N, C-alpha and C positions, 0 to 999 in steps of 0.2 A: 503495501500500500505507499502510496507517495507521501510525503512528510507535506501534512498541512494542519490546519487549528484544528480543534474538535471541541465540539459544544455538545451538552447536555439540554435538553430540553422536556419540555411537559407539552405533551400534543393533547389539542382540542378533547380528545377522547378521555383523558385519563393517563395514558402510560407514557414512560418514560422514554424516551430515544437518545440514544448516541449517534450523533451524524457530523460531517465534515461542514465547516463553517459558512462555505461558500455553496452548500448544496443540499435540499430539501430533501434528499432520500437518506433515510433510517441506516445507518450501519448495524446497530443493535435496539431491540425495543423489549423494554420490561413491563410486564403487564400483572401490577400485583391484583389479586383476587381482594373484595370486599371486606372478606375475614381477616388477610391479611393487612389490609388497612386501619382495620380497628384496633386488631391487634398493636401495631405500631402507632399506634393514637396520632396519626397526621404527620407523623413522621418518615414517610415511606419515599418520600424525594431524597432524605437525606441519603439514606438505607440505598437507594439506587444509584445515588455519588460514587457512594463508596464503592458500591458493587463494579459498578462502570471504571472507575478510578483502578482498584485490585488488575481487572479483567485488561485494560490499556497495561498498564506495569508487566503485567505476565506476558502478553504477547508481543512486548517491545523486547523481552527476554529471550523468548522464543524466537523471534528473528535475530537476535543478536548471536544466539547460539546455534542459527542453520539446524531449527529443529527438525526433525525425519519422524515421521508419523509412521508407527508400526504399522503393520498390515494385519488384519484381523478383528475381530469384538473386541471393545476397551469395556472395563468393567469400570464407572463410574461411580463416586462415592459421596 
C-alpha cells in the first residue's frame, strides 16, 4: 500500500472506518453491535481507534519483515 495519511471516521450508519485521507473508499470497517455499544457505554469510537491503531502498527511490522503467509488453514484465537 502506498504511503498516505490515514483517517478514522464514523460513517453515517454508525460504523467506524479507516480510509486514506484523500479517498472515500474504506480500507477497514468496524461495526459494533448494539449490545457492544451498550457495554462500552458510548466509548466504542475510542475502542475502534485503539483497534485500528494496533492493526496499522502490526501491518507495518509485517510489511517491514516481508511477511510470508503460510499456506493452509490458520487457527485464529
